[in-house]
TIPABA-733842 format. One record per residue: x, y, z of N, C-alpha, C in turn. Coordinates in steps of 0.2 Angstrom, whole numbers. Layout:
N
<tivo n_xx="X" n_yy="Y" n_zz="Z" ca_xx="X" ca_yy="Y" ca_zz="Z" c_xx="X" c_yy="Y" c_zz="Z"/>
...
# end
This chain:
91
<tivo n_xx="33" n_yy="-25" n_zz="-44" ca_xx="28" ca_yy="-20" ca_zz="-45" c_xx="29" c_yy="-15" c_zz="-40"/>
<tivo n_xx="26" n_yy="-9" n_zz="-41" ca_xx="26" ca_yy="-4" ca_zz="-36" c_xx="19" c_yy="-2" c_zz="-35"/>
<tivo n_xx="17" n_yy="-2" n_zz="-28" ca_xx="11" ca_yy="0" ca_zz="-26" c_xx="11" c_yy="4" c_zz="-20"/>
<tivo n_xx="5" n_yy="8" n_zz="-19" ca_xx="5" ca_yy="12" ca_zz="-13" c_xx="-2" c_yy="11" c_zz="-10"/>
<tivo n_xx="-3" n_yy="5" n_zz="-6" ca_xx="-9" ca_yy="3" ca_zz="-3" c_xx="-11" c_yy="9" c_zz="2"/>
<tivo n_xx="-18" n_yy="9" n_zz="3" ca_xx="-20" ca_yy="14" ca_zz="8" c_xx="-19" c_yy="12" c_zz="15"/>
<tivo n_xx="-19" n_yy="16" n_zz="19" ca_xx="-19" ca_yy="15" ca_zz="27" c_xx="-25" c_yy="12" c_zz="29"/>
<tivo n_xx="-25" n_yy="8" n_zz="34" ca_xx="-31" ca_yy="5" ca_zz="36" c_xx="-36" c_yy="10" c_zz="38"/>
<tivo n_xx="-34" n_yy="15" n_zz="42" ca_xx="-39" ca_yy="21" ca_zz="44" c_xx="-41" c_yy="25" c_zz="38"/>
<tivo n_xx="-38" n_yy="25" n_zz="32" ca_xx="-40" ca_yy="29" ca_zz="27" c_xx="-43" c_yy="25" c_zz="21"/>
<tivo n_xx="-45" n_yy="19" n_zz="22" ca_xx="-47" ca_yy="15" ca_zz="16" c_xx="-54" c_yy="17" c_zz="14"/>
<tivo n_xx="-58" n_yy="19" n_zz="18" ca_xx="-65" ca_yy="21" ca_zz="16" c_xx="-65" c_yy="27" c_zz="11"/>
<tivo n_xx="-61" n_yy="32" n_zz="13" ca_xx="-60" ca_yy="38" ca_zz="9" c_xx="-56" c_yy="36" c_zz="3"/>
<tivo n_xx="-51" n_yy="32" n_zz="3" ca_xx="-48" ca_yy="30" ca_zz="-3" c_xx="-53" c_yy="27" c_zz="-8"/>
<tivo n_xx="-57" n_yy="22" n_zz="-5" ca_xx="-62" ca_yy="19" ca_zz="-10" c_xx="-67" c_yy="23" c_zz="-13"/>
<tivo n_xx="-69" n_yy="28" n_zz="-9" ca_xx="-73" ca_yy="33" ca_zz="-12" c_xx="-70" c_yy="37" c_zz="-18"/>
<tivo n_xx="-64" n_yy="39" n_zz="-17" ca_xx="-60" ca_yy="43" ca_zz="-22" c_xx="-59" c_yy="38" c_zz="-28"/>
<tivo n_xx="-57" n_yy="32" n_zz="-27" ca_xx="-56" ca_yy="27" ca_zz="-33" c_xx="-62" c_yy="26" c_zz="-37"/>
<tivo n_xx="-68" n_yy="25" n_zz="-33" ca_xx="-74" ca_yy="24" ca_zz="-36" c_xx="-76" c_yy="31" c_zz="-41"/>
<tivo n_xx="-75" n_yy="36" n_zz="-38" ca_xx="-76" ca_yy="43" ca_zz="-42" c_xx="-71" c_yy="43" c_zz="-48"/>
<tivo n_xx="-65" n_yy="41" n_zz="-48" ca_xx="-60" ca_yy="40" ca_zz="-53" c_xx="-63" c_yy="35" c_zz="-59"/>
<tivo n_xx="-66" n_yy="30" n_zz="-56" ca_xx="-68" ca_yy="25" ca_zz="-61" c_xx="-74" c_yy="28" c_zz="-65"/>
<tivo n_xx="-79" n_yy="31" n_zz="-61" ca_xx="-84" ca_yy="34" ca_zz="-64" c_xx="-82" c_yy="40" c_zz="-70"/>
<tivo n_xx="-77" n_yy="44" n_zz="-68" ca_xx="-75" ca_yy="49" ca_zz="-72" c_xx="-71" c_yy="47" c_zz="-78"/>
<tivo n_xx="-67" n_yy="42" n_zz="-77" ca_xx="-62" ca_yy="40" ca_zz="-83" c_xx="-64" c_yy="33" c_zz="-86"/>
<tivo n_xx="-68" n_yy="29" n_zz="-83" ca_xx="-70" ca_yy="23" ca_zz="-86" c_xx="-64" c_yy="17" c_zz="-84"/>
<tivo n_xx="-59" n_yy="19" n_zz="-81" ca_xx="-53" ca_yy="15" ca_zz="-79" c_xx="-55" c_yy="12" c_zz="-72"/>
<tivo n_xx="-54" n_yy="6" n_zz="-72" ca_xx="-56" ca_yy="2" ca_zz="-65" c_xx="-50" c_yy="4" c_zz="-60"/>
<tivo n_xx="-52" n_yy="7" n_zz="-55" ca_xx="-47" ca_yy="9" ca_zz="-50" c_xx="-49" c_yy="6" c_zz="-43"/>
<tivo n_xx="-45" n_yy="2" n_zz="-40" ca_xx="-47" ca_yy="-1" ca_zz="-34" c_xx="-42" c_yy="2" c_zz="-28"/>
<tivo n_xx="-45" n_yy="2" n_zz="-22" ca_xx="-41" ca_yy="4" ca_zz="-16" c_xx="-41" c_yy="-2" c_zz="-11"/>
<tivo n_xx="-35" n_yy="-3" n_zz="-9" ca_xx="-35" ca_yy="-9" ca_zz="-4" c_xx="-29" c_yy="-7" c_zz="1"/>
<tivo n_xx="-29" n_yy="-11" n_zz="6" ca_xx="-24" ca_yy="-11" ca_zz="11" c_xx="-18" c_yy="-15" c_zz="9"/>
<tivo n_xx="-12" n_yy="-15" n_zz="13" ca_xx="-7" ca_yy="-19" ca_zz="11" c_xx="-9" c_yy="-26" c_zz="13"/>
<tivo n_xx="-12" n_yy="-28" n_zz="18" ca_xx="-15" ca_yy="-34" ca_zz="20" c_xx="-19" c_yy="-37" c_zz="14"/>
<tivo n_xx="-24" n_yy="-33" n_zz="12" ca_xx="-28" ca_yy="-36" ca_zz="6" c_xx="-24" c_yy="-37" c_zz="0"/>
<tivo n_xx="-19" n_yy="-33" n_zz="-1" ca_xx="-15" ca_yy="-34" ca_zz="-7" c_xx="-11" c_yy="-41" c_zz="-6"/>
<tivo n_xx="-8" n_yy="-42" n_zz="-1" ca_xx="-5" ca_yy="-48" ca_zz="1" c_xx="-9" c_yy="-54" c_zz="0"/>
<tivo n_xx="-15" n_yy="-54" n_zz="3" ca_xx="-20" ca_yy="-59" ca_zz="2" c_xx="-22" c_yy="-61" c_zz="-5"/>
<tivo n_xx="-23" n_yy="-55" n_zz="-9" ca_xx="-24" ca_yy="-57" ca_zz="-16" c_xx="-18" c_yy="-60" c_zz="-20"/>
<tivo n_xx="-12" n_yy="-58" n_zz="-18" ca_xx="-6" ca_yy="-61" ca_zz="-21" c_xx="-6" c_yy="-68" c_zz="-19"/>
<tivo n_xx="-7" n_yy="-70" n_zz="-13" ca_xx="-6" ca_yy="-77" ca_zz="-10" c_xx="-12" c_yy="-81" c_zz="-14"/>
<tivo n_xx="-18" n_yy="-79" n_zz="-15" ca_xx="-23" ca_yy="-82" ca_zz="-18" c_xx="-22" c_yy="-83" c_zz="-25"/>
<tivo n_xx="-17" n_yy="-79" n_zz="-28" ca_xx="-16" ca_yy="-79" ca_zz="-35" c_xx="-10" c_yy="-84" c_zz="-37"/>
<tivo n_xx="-8" n_yy="-87" n_zz="-32" ca_xx="-3" ca_yy="-92" ca_zz="-32" c_xx="4" c_yy="-90" c_zz="-31"/>
<tivo n_xx="5" n_yy="-84" n_zz="-28" ca_xx="12" ca_yy="-82" ca_zz="-27" c_xx="14" c_yy="-85" c_zz="-20"/>
<tivo n_xx="20" n_yy="-87" n_zz="-20" ca_xx="23" ca_yy="-90" ca_zz="-13" c_xx="28" c_yy="-86" c_zz="-10"/>
<tivo n_xx="32" n_yy="-82" n_zz="-13" ca_xx="37" ca_yy="-78" ca_zz="-10" c_xx="34" c_yy="-71" c_zz="-11"/>
<tivo n_xx="33" n_yy="-67" n_zz="-6" ca_xx="30" ca_yy="-60" ca_zz="-7" c_xx="34" c_yy="-56" c_zz="-2"/>
<tivo n_xx="37" n_yy="-51" n_zz="-4" ca_xx="41" ca_yy="-46" ca_zz="0" c_xx="39" c_yy="-39" c_zz="-2"/>
<tivo n_xx="38" n_yy="-35" n_zz="4" ca_xx="36" ca_yy="-28" ca_zz="3" c_xx="42" c_yy="-24" c_zz="5"/>
<tivo n_xx="45" n_yy="-20" n_zz="1" ca_xx="51" ca_yy="-16" ca_zz="2" c_xx="49" c_yy="-9" c_zz="2"/>
<tivo n_xx="49" n_yy="-5" n_zz="7" ca_xx="46" ca_yy="2" ca_zz="8" c_xx="51" c_yy="6" c_zz="3"/>
<tivo n_xx="48" n_yy="11" n_zz="0" ca_xx="51" ca_yy="16" ca_zz="-5" c_xx="52" c_yy="22" c_zz="-1"/>
<tivo n_xx="57" n_yy="23" n_zz="3" ca_xx="58" ca_yy="29" ca_zz="8" c_xx="60" c_yy="35" c_zz="4"/>
<tivo n_xx="62" n_yy="34" n_zz="-2" ca_xx="65" ca_yy="40" ca_zz="-6" c_xx="59" c_yy="45" c_zz="-8"/>
<tivo n_xx="53" n_yy="43" n_zz="-7" ca_xx="47" ca_yy="47" ca_zz="-9" c_xx="45" c_yy="52" c_zz="-3"/>
<tivo n_xx="48" n_yy="50" n_zz="3" ca_xx="46" ca_yy="54" ca_zz="9" c_xx="51" c_yy="60" c_zz="9"/>
<tivo n_xx="49" n_yy="66" n_zz="8" ca_xx="54" ca_yy="72" ca_zz="7" c_xx="57" c_yy="74" c_zz="14"/>
<tivo n_xx="53" n_yy="75" n_zz="19" ca_xx="55" ca_yy="78" ca_zz="25" c_xx="59" c_yy="72" c_zz="29"/>
<tivo n_xx="65" n_yy="74" n_zz="32" ca_xx="68" ca_yy="70" ca_zz="36" c_xx="65" c_yy="68" c_zz="43"/>
<tivo n_xx="61" n_yy="73" n_zz="45" ca_xx="57" ca_yy="72" ca_zz="51" c_xx="51" c_yy="67" c_zz="50"/>
<tivo n_xx="48" n_yy="68" n_zz="44" ca_xx="42" ca_yy="63" ca_zz="42" c_xx="45" c_yy="56" c_zz="41"/>
<tivo n_xx="51" n_yy="56" n_zz="38" ca_xx="54" ca_yy="49" ca_zz="37" c_xx="56" c_yy="46" c_zz="44"/>
<tivo n_xx="58" n_yy="50" n_zz="48" ca_xx="60" ca_yy="47" ca_zz="55" c_xx="54" c_yy="44" c_zz="58"/>
<tivo n_xx="48" n_yy="48" n_zz="58" ca_xx="42" ca_yy="46" ca_zz="61" c_xx="39" c_yy="40" c_zz="57"/>
<tivo n_xx="40" n_yy="40" n_zz="51" ca_xx="38" ca_yy="34" ca_zz="47" c_xx="42" c_yy="28" c_zz="49"/>
<tivo n_xx="48" n_yy="28" n_zz="50" ca_xx="52" ca_yy="22" ca_zz="52" c_xx="51" c_yy="20" c_zz="59"/>
<tivo n_xx="49" n_yy="25" n_zz="63" ca_xx="47" ca_yy="23" ca_zz="70" c_xx="41" c_yy="19" c_zz="70"/>
<tivo n_xx="36" n_yy="22" n_zz="66" ca_xx="30" ca_yy="18" ca_zz="66" c_xx="30" c_yy="11" c_zz="62"/>
<tivo n_xx="35" n_yy="11" n_zz="57" ca_xx="36" ca_yy="4" ca_zz="54" c_xx="39" c_yy="-1" c_zz="59"/>
<tivo n_xx="44" n_yy="2" n_zz="63" ca_xx="47" ca_yy="-3" ca_zz="68" c_xx="42" c_yy="-5" c_zz="73"/>
<tivo n_xx="37" n_yy="-1" n_zz="75" ca_xx="32" ca_yy="-2" ca_zz="80" c_xx="26" c_yy="-7" c_zz="77"/>
<tivo n_xx="26" n_yy="-7" n_zz="70" ca_xx="21" ca_yy="-11" ca_zz="67" c_xx="15" c_yy="-7" c_zz="65"/>
<tivo n_xx="15" n_yy="-1" n_zz="66" ca_xx="9" ca_yy="3" ca_zz="65" c_xx="9" c_yy="7" c_zz="58"/>
<tivo n_xx="14" n_yy="7" n_zz="54" ca_xx="14" ca_yy="11" ca_zz="48" c_xx="8" c_yy="10" c_zz="44"/>
<tivo n_xx="6" n_yy="4" n_zz="43" ca_xx="1" ca_yy="2" ca_zz="38" c_xx="-6" c_yy="4" c_zz="41"/>
<tivo n_xx="-6" n_yy="5" n_zz="47" ca_xx="-13" ca_yy="7" ca_zz="50" c_xx="-14" c_yy="14" c_zz="49"/>
<tivo n_xx="-9" n_yy="18" n_zz="50" ca_xx="-10" ca_yy="25" ca_zz="50" c_xx="-8" c_yy="29" c_zz="44"/>
<tivo n_xx="-3" n_yy="26" n_zz="40" ca_xx="-1" ca_yy="30" ca_zz="34" c_xx="-1" c_yy="25" c_zz="28"/>
<tivo n_xx="-2" n_yy="29" n_zz="22" ca_xx="-1" ca_yy="25" ca_zz="16" c_xx="6" c_yy="25" c_zz="14"/>
<tivo n_xx="9" n_yy="20" n_zz="12" ca_xx="16" ca_yy="19" ca_zz="10" c_xx="17" c_yy="16" c_zz="3"/>
<tivo n_xx="22" n_yy="18" n_zz="0" ca_xx="24" ca_yy="15" ca_zz="-7" c_xx="29" c_yy="10" c_zz="-6"/>
<tivo n_xx="27" n_yy="4" n_zz="-9" ca_xx="31" ca_yy="-2" ca_zz="-9" c_xx="34" c_yy="-4" c_zz="-16"/>
<tivo n_xx="40" n_yy="-7" n_zz="-16" ca_xx="42" ca_yy="-11" ca_zz="-21" c_xx="40" c_yy="-18" c_zz="-19"/>
<tivo n_xx="36" n_yy="-22" n_zz="-23" ca_xx="34" ca_yy="-28" ca_zz="-21" c_xx="37" c_yy="-33" c_zz="-25"/>
<tivo n_xx="41" n_yy="-38" n_zz="-22" ca_xx="44" ca_yy="-44" ca_zz="-26" c_xx="39" c_yy="-50" c_zz="-24"/>
<tivo n_xx="36" n_yy="-53" n_zz="-29" ca_xx="32" ca_yy="-58" ca_zz="-28" c_xx="34" c_yy="-64" c_zz="-34"/>
<tivo n_xx="34" n_yy="-70" n_zz="-31" ca_xx="36" ca_yy="-75" ca_zz="-36" c_xx="32" c_yy="-81" c_zz="-35"/>
<tivo n_xx="30" n_yy="-84" n_zz="-41" ca_xx="26" ca_yy="-90" ca_zz="-41" c_xx="31" c_yy="-96" c_zz="-41"/>
<tivo n_xx="29" n_yy="-101" n_zz="-38" ca_xx="33" ca_yy="-108" ca_zz="-38" c_xx="33" c_yy="-111" c_zz="-45"/>
# end
């Protein structure tokens, strides 16, 4: 699956936007962080879960460099929303 979880610092704003989308369209939209999504997958019975960043969506080489540095430091999910190809398998 491909998902773009919210950054930790942006989750409140994302949840307000998703709630408004739900009101306007009737479609259920949920905002969550990468950690929350991983938690939901584990509790749904998935045992192998791998998040693969989709860097092709970052247009600027400078922004991509900053994103990769933040990822290496373990801060990307705190500060930025990132798109992931998620591979999850049940036993």
